[in-house]
KEDREN-885354 format. One record per atom (N, C-alpha, C): residue number from 1; atom name; x, y, z. Coordinates in steps of 0.2 Angstrom, whole numbers, plus 5000, padded with zeros to 4 digits. Layout:
[NUM; "CA"; [X; Y; Z]]
...
//
This chain:
[1; "N"; [4955; 5295; 5021]]
[1; "CA"; [4952; 5288; 5023]]
[1; "C"; [4954; 5287; 5030]]
[2; "N"; [4949; 5285; 5034]]
[2; "CA"; [4951; 5284; 5041]]
[2; "C"; [4955; 5277; 5042]]
[3; "N"; [4959; 5277; 5047]]
[3; "CA"; [4963; 5271; 5049]]
[3; "C"; [4959; 5266; 5053]]
[4; "N"; [4960; 5260; 5050]]
[4; "CA"; [4956; 5254; 5053]]
[4; "C"; [4961; 5251; 5058]]
[5; "N"; [4958; 5250; 5064]]
[5; "CA"; [4962; 5246; 5069]]
[5; "C"; [4960; 5239; 5068]]
[6; "N"; [4965; 5234; 5069]]
[6; "CA"; [4964; 5227; 5068]]
[6; "C"; [4964; 5223; 5074]]
[7; "N"; [4963; 5227; 5080]]
[7; "CA"; [4963; 5224; 5086]]
[7; "C"; [4959; 5217; 5087]]
[8; "N"; [4952; 5217; 5086]]
[8; "CA"; [4948; 5211; 5087]]
[8; "C"; [4951; 5205; 5082]]
[9; "N"; [4952; 5207; 5076]]
[9; "CA"; [4954; 5202; 5071]]
[9; "C"; [4961; 5199; 5073]]
[10; "N"; [4965; 5203; 5075]]
[10; "CA"; [4972; 5201; 5077]]
[10; "C"; [4971; 5196; 5083]]
[11; "N"; [4967; 5198; 5088]]
[11; "CA"; [4966; 5194; 5094]]
[11; "C"; [4963; 5187; 5092]]
[12; "N"; [4958; 5187; 5088]]
[12; "CA"; [4956; 5180; 5086]]
[12; "C"; [4961; 5176; 5082]]
[13; "N"; [4965; 5179; 5078]]
[13; "CA"; [4970; 5176; 5075]]
[13; "C"; [4975; 5173; 5079]]
[14; "N"; [4977; 5177; 5084]]
[14; "CA"; [4982; 5175; 5089]]
[14; "C"; [4979; 5169; 5093]]
[15; "N"; [4973; 5170; 5095]]
[15; "CA"; [4970; 5164; 5100]]
[15; "C"; [4970; 5158; 5096]]
[16; "N"; [4968; 5158; 5089]]
[16; "CA"; [4967; 5152; 5085]]
[16; "C"; [4974; 5149; 5085]]
[17; "N"; [4979; 5152; 5084]]
[17; "CA"; [4986; 5149; 5083]]
[17; "C"; [4988; 5147; 5090]]
[18; "N"; [4987; 5150; 5095]]
[18; "CA"; [4990; 5148; 5102]]
[18; "C"; [4986; 5142; 5104]]
[19; "N"; [4979; 5142; 5102]]
[19; "CA"; [4975; 5136; 5104]]
[19; "C"; [4978; 5130; 5100]]
[20; "N"; [4980; 5131; 5094]]
[20; "CA"; [4983; 5125; 5090]]
[20; "C"; [4990; 5123; 5093]]
[21; "N"; [4993; 5127; 5096]]
[21; "CA"; [5000; 5126; 5099]]
[21; "C"; [5000; 5123; 5106]]
[22; "N"; [4994; 5122; 5109]]
[22; "CA"; [4994; 5119; 5115]]
[22; "C"; [4997; 5112; 5116]]
[23; "N"; [5001; 5112; 5121]]
[23; "CA"; [5005; 5105; 5122]]
[23; "C"; [5012; 5106; 5119]]
[24; "N"; [5014; 5111; 5115]]
[24; "CA"; [5020; 5112; 5113]]
[24; "C"; [5025; 5114; 5119]]
[25; "N"; [5031; 5113; 5119]]
[25; "CA"; [5035; 5114; 5125]]
[25; "C"; [5038; 5121; 5125]]
[26; "N"; [5038; 5124; 5131]]
[26; "CA"; [5041; 5130; 5132]]
[26; "C"; [5038; 5136; 5129]]
[27; "N"; [5042; 5141; 5126]]
[27; "CA"; [5039; 5147; 5123]]
[27; "C"; [5035; 5145; 5117]]
[28; "N"; [5036; 5139; 5114]]
[28; "CA"; [5032; 5137; 5108]]
[28; "C"; [5025; 5137; 5109]]
[29; "N"; [5022; 5137; 5115]]
[29; "CA"; [5015; 5137; 5116]]
[29; "C"; [5013; 5143; 5119]]
[30; "N"; [5017; 5148; 5120]]
[30; "CA"; [5015; 5154; 5123]]
[30; "C"; [5016; 5161; 5119]]
[31; "N"; [5021; 5160; 5115]]
[31; "CA"; [5023; 5166; 5111]]
[31; "C"; [5020; 5165; 5104]]
[32; "N"; [5017; 5170; 5101]]
[32; "CA"; [5013; 5170; 5095]]
[32; "C"; [5018; 5168; 5089]]
[33; "N"; [5023; 5172; 5088]]
[33; "CA"; [5028; 5171; 5082]]
[33; "C"; [5030; 5164; 5082]]
[34; "N"; [5033; 5161; 5088]]
[34; "CA"; [5035; 5154; 5088]]
[34; "C"; [5030; 5149; 5087]]
[35; "N"; [5024; 5151; 5090]]
[35; "CA"; [5018; 5146; 5090]]
[35; "C"; [5016; 5145; 5082]]
[36; "N"; [5016; 5151; 5079]]
[36; "CA"; [5014; 5151; 5072]]
[36; "C"; [5019; 5147; 5068]]
[37; "N"; [5026; 5148; 5069]]
[37; "CA"; [5030; 5144; 5065]]
[37; "C"; [5030; 5136; 5067]]
[38; "N"; [5029; 5135; 5073]]
[38; "CA"; [5029; 5128; 5075]]
[38; "C"; [5022; 5124; 5073]]
[39; "N"; [5017; 5128; 5073]]
[39; "CA"; [5010; 5125; 5070]]
[39; "C"; [5011; 5123; 5063]]
[40; "N"; [5014; 5128; 5059]]
[40; "CA"; [5015; 5127; 5052]]
[40; "C"; [5019; 5121; 5051]]
[41; "N"; [5024; 5120; 5054]]
[41; "CA"; [5029; 5115; 5054]]
[41; "C"; [5025; 5108; 5056]]
[42; "N"; [5021; 5108; 5061]]
[42; "CA"; [5018; 5103; 5063]]
[42; "C"; [5013; 5100; 5058]]
[43; "N"; [5010; 5105; 5054]]
[43; "CA"; [5005; 5103; 5049]]
[43; "C"; [5009; 5100; 5043]]
[44; "N"; [5015; 5102; 5042]]
[44; "CA"; [5019; 5099; 5036]]
[44; "C"; [5021; 5092; 5038]]
[45; "N"; [5023; 5091; 5044]]
[45; "CA"; [5024; 5084; 5047]]
[45; "C"; [5018; 5080; 5046]]
[46; "N"; [5012; 5082; 5048]]
[46; "CA"; [5006; 5079; 5049]]
[46; "C"; [5004; 5076; 5042]]
[47; "N"; [5005; 5081; 5037]]
[47; "CA"; [5003; 5079; 5030]]
[47; "C"; [5008; 5073; 5027]]
[48; "N"; [5014; 5074; 5029]]
[48; "CA"; [5019; 5069; 5026]]
[48; "C"; [5018; 5063; 5030]]
[49; "N"; [5017; 5063; 5036]]
[49; "CA"; [5016; 5056; 5040]]
[49; "C"; [5010; 5053; 5038]]
[50; "N"; [5005; 5056; 5036]]
[50; "CA"; [4998; 5053; 5034]]
[50; "C"; [5000; 5048; 5028]]
[51; "N"; [5004; 5051; 5024]]
[51; "CA"; [5006; 5047; 5018]]
[51; "C"; [5011; 5041; 5020]]
[52; "N"; [5015; 5043; 5024]]
[52; "CA"; [5020; 5038; 5026]]
[52; "C"; [5017; 5032; 5030]]
[53; "N"; [5011; 5034; 5034]]
[53; "CA"; [5008; 5028; 5038]]
[53; "C"; [5005; 5023; 5033]]
[54; "N"; [5002; 5026; 5027]]
[54; "CA"; [4999; 5021; 5022]]
[54; "C"; [5005; 5016; 5019]]
[55; "N"; [5011; 5019; 5018]]
[55; "CA"; [5016; 5015; 5016]]
[55; "C"; [5018; 5010; 5021]]
[56; "N"; [5018; 5012; 5027]]
[56; "CA"; [5021; 5007; 5032]]
[56; "C"; [5016; 5002; 5033]]
[57; "N"; [5009; 5003; 5033]]
[57; "CA"; [5004; 4998; 5034]]
[57; "C"; [5004; 4993; 5028]]
[58; "N"; [5005; 4995; 5022]]
[58; "CA"; [5006; 4991; 5016]]
[58; "C"; [5012; 4986; 5017]]
[59; "N"; [5017; 4989; 5019]]
[59; "CA"; [5023; 4985; 5021]]
[59; "C"; [5022; 4979; 5026]]
[60; "N"; [5018; 4981; 5031]]
[60; "CA"; [5017; 4977; 5037]]
[60; "C"; [5012; 4971; 5034]]
[61; "N"; [5007; 4973; 5030]]
[61; "CA"; [5003; 4968; 5027]]
[61; "C"; [5007; 4963; 5022]]
[62; "N"; [5011; 4966; 5019]]
[62; "CA"; [5015; 4961; 5014]]
[62; "C"; [5020; 4957; 5018]]
[63; "N"; [5023; 4959; 5024]]
[63; "CA"; [5027; 4955; 5028]]
[63; "C"; [5023; 4949; 5031]]
[64; "N"; [5017; 4951; 5033]]
[64; "CA"; [5013; 4946; 5036]]
[64; "C"; [5011; 4940; 5031]]
[65; "N"; [5009; 4943; 5025]]
[65; "CA"; [5007; 4938; 5020]]
[65; "C"; [5013; 4934; 5018]]
[66; "N"; [5019; 4937; 5017]]
[66; "CA"; [5025; 4933; 5015]]
[66; "C"; [5027; 4928; 5020]]
[67; "N"; [5026; 4929; 5027]]
[67; "CA"; [5027; 4924; 5032]]
[67; "C"; [5022; 4918; 5031]]
[68; "N"; [5016; 4920; 5030]]
[68; "CA"; [5010; 4915; 5029]]
[68; "C"; [5012; 4911; 5023]]
[69; "N"; [5014; 4914; 5018]]
[69; "CA"; [5015; 4910; 5011]]
[69; "C"; [5021; 4906; 5012]]
[70; "N"; [5026; 4908; 5016]]
[70; "CA"; [5032; 4904; 5017]]
[70; "C"; [5030; 4897; 5021]]
[71; "N"; [5025; 4898; 5026]]
[71; "CA"; [5023; 4892; 5029]]
[71; "C"; [5019; 4887; 5025]]
[72; "N"; [5017; 4890; 5019]]
[72; "CA"; [5013; 4885; 5015]]
[72; "C"; [5017; 4884; 5008]]
[73; "N"; [5023; 4885; 5008]]
[73; "CA"; [5028; 4883; 5003]]
[73; "C"; [5027; 4887; 4996]]
[74; "N"; [5025; 4893; 4997]]
[74; "CA"; [5024; 4897; 4990]]
[74; "C"; [5027; 4904; 4992]]
[75; "N"; [5030; 4907; 4987]]
[75; "CA"; [5032; 4914; 4988]]
[75; "C"; [5027; 4919; 4987]]
[76; "N"; [5028; 4925; 4990]]
[76; "CA"; [5023; 4930; 4990]]
[76; "C"; [5021; 4932; 4983]]
[77; "N"; [5026; 4933; 4979]]
[77; "CA"; [5026; 4936; 4972]]
[77; "C"; [5022; 4931; 4968]]
[78; "N"; [5023; 4924; 4969]]
[78; "CA"; [5019; 4919; 4966]]
[78; "C"; [5012; 4919; 4968]]
[79; "N"; [5010; 4920; 4974]]
[79; "CA"; [5003; 4921; 4977]]
[79; "C"; [5000; 4927; 4973]]
[80; "N"; [5003; 4932; 4973]]
[80; "CA"; [5000; 4938; 4970]]
[80; "C"; [4998; 4937; 4963]]
[81; "N"; [5003; 4934; 4959]]
[81; "CA"; [5002; 4932; 4952]]
[81; "C"; [4997; 4927; 4951]]
[82; "N"; [4997; 4922; 4955]]
[82; "CA"; [4992; 4917; 4955]]
[82; "C"; [4985; 4920; 4956]]
[83; "N"; [4984; 4924; 4961]]
[83; "CA"; [4978; 4928; 4962]]
[83; "C"; [4975; 4932; 4956]]
[84; "N"; [4980; 4935; 4953]]
[84; "CA"; [4978; 4939; 4947]]
[84; "C"; [4976; 4934; 4942]]
[85; "N"; [4979; 4929; 4941]]
[85; "CA"; [4977; 4924; 4936]]
[85; "C"; [4971; 4921; 4937]]
[86; "N"; [4969; 4920; 4944]]
[86; "CA"; [4963; 4917; 4946]]
[86; "C"; [4957; 4921; 4946]]
[87; "N"; [4959; 4928; 4945]]
[87; "CA"; [4953; 4933; 4945]]
[87; "C"; [4951; 4934; 4952]]
[88; "N"; [4955; 4933; 4957]]
[88; "CA"; [4953; 4934; 4964]]
[88; "C"; [4955; 4941; 4966]]
[89; "N"; [4951; 4946; 4967]]
[89; "CA"; [4952; 4953; 4969]]
[89; "C"; [4952; 4954; 4976]]
[90; "N"; [4957; 4952; 4980]]
[90; "CA"; [4957; 4954; 4987]]
[90; "C"; [4963; 4958; 4988]]
[91; "N"; [4962; 4964; 4992]]
[91; "CA"; [4968; 4968; 4993]]
[91; "C"; [4973; 4965; 4998]]
[92; "N"; [4978; 4968; 4999]]
[92; "CA"; [4983; 4965; 5004]]
[92; "C"; [4981; 4965; 5011]]
[93; "N"; [4978; 4971; 5013]]
[93; "CA"; [4975; 4971; 5020]]
[93; "C"; [4970; 4965; 5021]]
[94; "N"; [4966; 4964; 5017]]
[94; "CA"; [4961; 4958; 5018]]
[94; "C"; [4965; 4952; 5018]]
[95; "N"; [4969; 4951; 5014]]
[95; "CA"; [4973; 4944; 5013]]
[95; "C"; [4977; 4943; 5020]]
[96; "N"; [4980; 4949; 5022]]
[96; "CA"; [4984; 4948; 5029]]
[96; "C"; [4979; 4946; 5034]]
[97; "N"; [4973; 4949; 5035]]
[97; "CA"; [4969; 4948; 5040]]
[97; "C"; [4966; 4941; 5039]]
[98; "N"; [4965; 4939; 5033]]
[98; "CA"; [4963; 4932; 5033]]
[98; "C"; [4968; 4927; 5035]]
[99; "N"; [4974; 4928; 5033]]
[99; "CA"; [4980; 4924; 5035]]
[99; "C"; [4980; 4923; 5042]]
[100; "N"; [4979; 4929; 5046]]
[100; "CA"; [4979; 4928; 5053]]
[100; "C"; [4973; 4925; 5057]]
[101; "N"; [4967; 4928; 5054]]
[101; "CA"; [4961; 4926; 5058]]
[101; "C"; [4958; 4919; 5056]]
[102; "N"; [4959; 4917; 5049]]
[102; "CA"; [4956; 4911; 5046]]
[102; "C"; [4961; 4908; 5042]]
[103; "N"; [4966; 4904; 5045]]
[103; "CA"; [4971; 4900; 5041]]
[103; "C"; [4968; 4895; 5036]]
[104; "N"; [4962; 4892; 5037]]
[104; "CA"; [4959; 4888; 5033]]
[104; "C"; [4957; 4891; 5026]]
[105; "N"; [4954; 4897; 5027]]
[105; "CA"; [4952; 4901; 5021]]
[105; "C"; [4958; 4903; 5017]]
[106; "N"; [4963; 4905; 5021]]
[106; "CA"; [4970; 4907; 5017]]
[106; "C"; [4973; 4901; 5013]]
[107; "N"; [4972; 4895; 5016]]
[107; "CA"; [4974; 4889; 5013]]
[107; "C"; [4971; 4888; 5006]]
[108; "N"; [4964; 4889; 5007]]
[108; "CA"; [4960; 4889; 5000]]
[108; "C"; [4962; 4894; 4995]]
[109; "N"; [4963; 4900; 4998]]
[109; "CA"; [4965; 4905; 4993]]
[109; "C"; [4972; 4904; 4990]]
[110; "N"; [4977; 4901; 4994]]
[110; "CA"; [4983; 4899; 4991]]
[110; "C"; [4983; 4893; 4986]]
[111; "N"; [4978; 4889; 4988]]
[111; "CA"; [4977; 4883; 4983]]
[111; "C"; [4974; 4886; 4976]]
[112; "N"; [4969; 4890; 4977]]
[112; "CA"; [4967; 4893; 4971]]
[112; "C"; [4972; 4897; 4966]]
[113; "N"; [4977; 4900; 4970]]
[113; "CA"; [4982; 4903; 4966]]
[113; "C"; [4987; 4898; 4963]]
[114; "N"; [4988; 4893; 4967]]
[114; "CA"; [4992; 4888; 4964]]
[114; "C"; [4989; 4885; 4958]]
[115; "N"; [4983; 4883; 4958]]
[115; "CA"; [4979; 4880; 4952]]
[115; "C"; [4979; 4885; 4946]]
[116; "N"; [4979; 4891; 4948]]
[116; "CA"; [4979; 4896; 4942]]
[116; "C"; [4986; 4896; 4939]]
[117; "N"; [4991; 4896; 4943]]
[117; "CA"; [4998; 4896; 4941]]
[117; "C"; [4999; 4890; 4937]]
[118; "N"; [4997; 4884; 4939]]
[118; "CA"; [4998; 4878; 4935]]
[118; "C"; [4994; 4878; 4929]]
[119; "N"; [4988; 4880; 4929]]
[119; "CA"; [4984; 4881; 4922]]
[119; "C"; [4988; 4885; 4917]]
[120; "N"; [4990; 4891; 4920]]
[120; "CA"; [4994; 4896; 4916]]
[120; "C"; [5000; 4893; 4913]]
[121; "N"; [5004; 4889; 4917]]
[121; "CA"; [5010; 4886; 4915]]
[121; "C"; [5009; 4881; 4909]]
[122; "N"; [5003; 4877; 4910]]
[122; "CA"; [5001; 4872; 4905]]
[122; "C"; [5000; 4875; 4898]]
[123; "N"; [4996; 4881; 4899]]
[123; "CA"; [4994; 4885; 4893]]
[123; "C"; [5001; 4887; 4889]]
[124; "N"; [5005; 4890; 4893]]
[124; "CA"; [5012; 4893; 4890]]
[124; "C"; [5016; 4887; 4887]]
[125; "N"; [5016; 4881; 4890]]
[125; "CA"; [5019; 4875; 4887]]
[125; "C"; [5016; 4873; 4881]]
[126; "N"; [5010; 4873; 4880]]
[126; "CA"; [5006; 4871; 4874]]
[126; "C"; [5008; 4877; 4869]]
[127; "N"; [5008; 4883; 4870]]
[127; "CA"; [5009; 4888; 4866]]
[127; "C"; [5017; 4887; 4863]]
[128; "N"; [5021; 4886; 4868]]
[128; "CA"; [5028; 4885; 4866]]
[128; "C"; [5029; 4879; 4861]]
[129; "N"; [5025; 4873; 4862]]
[129; "CA"; [5026; 4867; 4858]]
[129; "C"; [5023; 4869; 4851]]
[130; "N"; [5017; 4873; 4851]]
[130; "CA"; [5014; 4875; 4844]]
[130; "C"; [5019; 4879; 4841]]
[131; "N"; [5023; 4884; 4844]]
[131; "CA"; [5027; 4888; 4841]]
[131; "C"; [5033; 4884; 4838]]
[132; "N"; [5036; 4879; 4842]]
[132; "CA"; [5041; 4875; 4839]]
[132; "C"; [5039; 4871; 4833]]
[133; "N"; [5033; 4868; 4833]]
[133; "CA"; [5030; 4864; 4828]]
[133; "C"; [5030; 4868; 4821]]
[134; "N"; [5027; 4875; 4822]]
[134; "CA"; [5027; 4879; 4816]]
[134; "C"; [5034; 4881; 4814]]
[135; "N"; [5039; 4882; 4818]]
[135; "CA"; [5045; 4883; 4816]]
[135; "C"; [5048; 4877; 4812]]
[136; "N"; [5047; 4871; 4815]]
[136; "CA"; [5050; 4865; 4811]]
[136; "C"; [5047; 4864; 4804]]
[137; "N"; [5040; 4866; 4804]]
[137; "CA"; [5037; 4865; 4797]]
[137; "C"; [5039; 4870; 4792]]
[138; "N"; [5041; 4876; 4795]]
[138; "CA"; [5043; 4882; 4791]]
[138; "C"; [5050; 4880; 4788]]
[139; "N"; [5054; 4877; 4792]]
[139; "CA"; [5061; 4876; 4790]]
[139; "C"; [5062; 4869; 4786]]
[140; "N"; [5057; 4865; 4786]]
[140; "CA"; [5057; 4859; 4782]]
[140; "C"; [5057; 4860; 4775]]
[141; "N"; [5061; 4857; 4771]]
[141; "CA"; [5061; 4858; 4764]]
[141; "C"; [5055; 4855; 4761]]
[142; "N"; [5053; 4859; 4756]]
[142; "CA"; [5047; 4858; 4752]]
[142; "C"; [5048; 4852; 4747]]
[143; "N"; [5043; 4847; 4747]]
[143; "CA"; [5044; 4841; 4742]]
[143; "C"; [5042; 4843; 4735]]
//
């Protein structure tokens, strides 16, 4: 079998890696072996940091909403619980944008969450009273 030279394919591969390594410092952008290592590592960092960026933004939105909630006399956790009880399905990004751009609308959202929490608290109190009454009847001596 004849020997196959890899010249053209190798040149294309090297050019692709060196093009990806443009902007790296020193020999990292000029030497193929180093460029290959550094571009691979850069890809690992890029993948990791895309996920980290999502976490950081969620934390930013929660911090903004927490500050807006504090101004309105409600805790962030109570707001989220109240929104769930009220059936309002807004994500944290939209809530933080509303808190910044339209404070009146955010006030209305907070009020809806408060009303849902109050209604839920009344329902829980009624259930607790009913349970106490049932227990009292069960413990009462039969005549």
